[in-house]
Every structure is written in C-alpha cells, then in structure tokens.
N, C-alpha and C positions, 0 to 999 in steps of 0.2 A: 427475509431481512436483507437489507442492503448494507454493505460495509464500505466505508470510505477512510482515507487516511488524511490526517492534517499533519504536515512537517512543519514543526515550528522553527522559526529563526534560520531560515536558509541564508547562508553567506555565499554569494556567487563565486568569489574567488577561492575560498577555503573549503566549501562544502559541495561543490558540483558533483564529484564522483559519489560520494556517500548519498546525496539526495537522489541522484539518478539511481542509484541500487535500491533505495527505499521505493521509488516509484516502480522499477522492474519488478521487485519482490511482491509488491502489492497487486500488480497486474497479474503476474504468473500464479499467485496463490489465491486469486478469486476476488479481490476488492474491485470495486467498479471505478474507483477514482482516487486522486491525490489532490489535496489542496496545499499549496505552498505559501507559507508567510515569510516575512523577512525580505530579502532582496528579491525584487522581481527578475527573473532570470528567463528570458524569451527563448534563448538558445537551448537551455536544458529542456524547456517544455516542448519545443519543436523536435528535439531528439527523441523524447519519449513518445510523442505522437507518430514519428516516423516508425518506431519500433511496432506501435499498434497497427499501422498501416501494412508493413511488411509481415508481422506475424499473427495479426488478427486480434479480434476481441473488441469490446465496446468499453474502452477504458479512456477517462478524460483527466487531463492535468489543469487545474485552474489556479490562478493567483488571488489570495485574499490578503490585502495588506493588513486589515485590522482583525486579527484572530480573536481578540477578546470579545467583540460584538458577535462574531461567527459563532463562537460557543453558545451564546445565549440564543441566537438564531436557530441553531441546530436543536436545542433542547426545546424551544418554543414550537418548533415543527414536529415535535413528538420523538425524536431521536434521543439516544443515549450516547454519553461519552466514556470511553475506556482509554485510560492513560497508561502507557507502558512505562514503567519506572522500576529501578532497583529497590525502591522503597515500599512497594505496594503489597498486596496480598499475593501469595504464591500462585503462578499461573495454573498449576495443576490442582489447585483447591477452588479457585474461583471461577474458572472457565465454564464448568457446567451450569452455574447459575446465569452467567452471562448468555450462554447458548439459550437457556430457557425463555428469554425474552425475545420475542419476535420483532421489537423495535428496531429500526435502523441504527447502525453504530457507526460512530466516529472514533476511530482509533488514532490517538494522539502520540507522536513520537517527537522527542525533543530535539533541540539543537545544542546551544551552548548550555545556558543556565535556565531551567524551566520555572516560570513565576508561579507562586502559590496560588494564584487564581485557577491554574489548571488543576491543581491537586483538589481544590475545593469544588470545582464545578464538575469533575468526573464522578460518574456513578461508581465506576470501579478504578481504583489505582492498582495496576497488575505488575507483579515482579516476576520476570524470567530470571531467575536466580537472584541473589542478593549481592551479586559482584558486578564491577564495572565491566561492560561490554558493548556491543554494537546495537544501534537502534534497528539495523537491518536483520540482525539475528533474532532480536526480540520480536519484530515484526513478523517473521517467518514463523517461528515456534508458536506465537499466539494465533495466527491466521490457521496454521495447522490444527492446533488443539480445538479451536473454535469451530471448524468444519469437520473434526474428526476424520481427517485424511481424504475426504472427498475431493478437495481442491487438486489432488494429485491426478484425477482422471479427467479434469477440465478439458474440453476441445475448443480450440480457436480455429474455426472452420473458415472464416472470411479473410484469412491473411494470404499474402503472396507467396509465403515460405512455410514449409512443414517439414519437421524432423521425423523421420521415420527410425523409431528406436532400433539400435543394432548393438550387438555384442563387441563388434570390431569396427573401426572406421566411422566415418560421417556419411550419412545418408539424409540429404535435404532434397526435397521436391519443390521446384518452382512451378506454381500455377500459371497457366496461359495468361499473358497480358495483352492488352489490346494492341501494343506495338508489335506483337508477333514474337517477342523474345520470351524465353522461359520454356520449361518443358514439364510435361506430366510425370 
C-alpha cells in the first residue's frame, strides 16, 4: 500500500512553516509524497525537494490546484481516502481496519476550513483525539499507528547526509560528493 498526503488550502504567507512540517513529517514517517492545494508555493516545494536530495528517499511534492477533482481521480484509480479530523472515529479504533485494506491511501489534512465534500468522499474520517491540535501531530500519530511503528526503522540510503544515533552530541556523516567535498 502506498501512502500519500493531500494538504488542503495551503496559504503561502500564513502556512509555509506548518505545510513544510506536514511534508517533512510525511517523508520521515513513510509516506511517498504530498500533494499541495491552495496557493502554489514553488519555494516550499523546492525546499522540501532539497531535503530529499540531502537526506535521501523517494519523496515527491506536487501541486494540485483542483483538489475536488483529485479526490474523485484518486478513488477512480482504486485508492482510498483517509481524512484526519477531530470529528472522526477514534484513531485507535479505526486504524486496524484501514491497515487491513491494501489499497493506496490518500491522507487528507486540512487547512483553514475543510469543506463537507472531504468528509463525504473519505472512506474514513479519523480523529486523533477530539480536541483541537495540529495537523502535523495528527499525521505523525496516524502514520505511526498505520505502520505499527515500522516507519521508525526506515533507512534513507541515497542521501548526502546521515545521522548516526548518539547518546550525546551530533554525529552526521557526509557522503562523498562528486566535487570532492564531504567525508565518510
């Protein structure tokens, strides 16, 4: 099953930091890409692709102006829609059912106000608590539960940089580059 994320209603001026964090969280926790709707934000997309280049992985960020048609397209191609909202079914109850379906998942996280079409089109409206909080935290918790913690062992082998876990201090390995800089 492939997992991608749709970030609704991105506002370039107001949401750049939070949308970047949605992308970074999705990448680090095993999603293969993010679709942005709302404002087209070329700089944000370039920044995320730069992270992918430096830290590895096969992760894409794409812009989709018309998210309404995209939901239909996703479902017509055999995928399922998971909408993260404080009004849905509890994540701890519904995630095993979601995991049991091998179909590709589009995880929708909102921006300002989520239109009712998203609630209607989603196979699952999933609540990570029934309290207001961040779409970044909801995405992280959902991806963690969906993958049963296996995402914590992901290896990103094709990047220019790699962190070596350490109890104290920072240990980053730079892979050799064609320009001769970096170290093993």
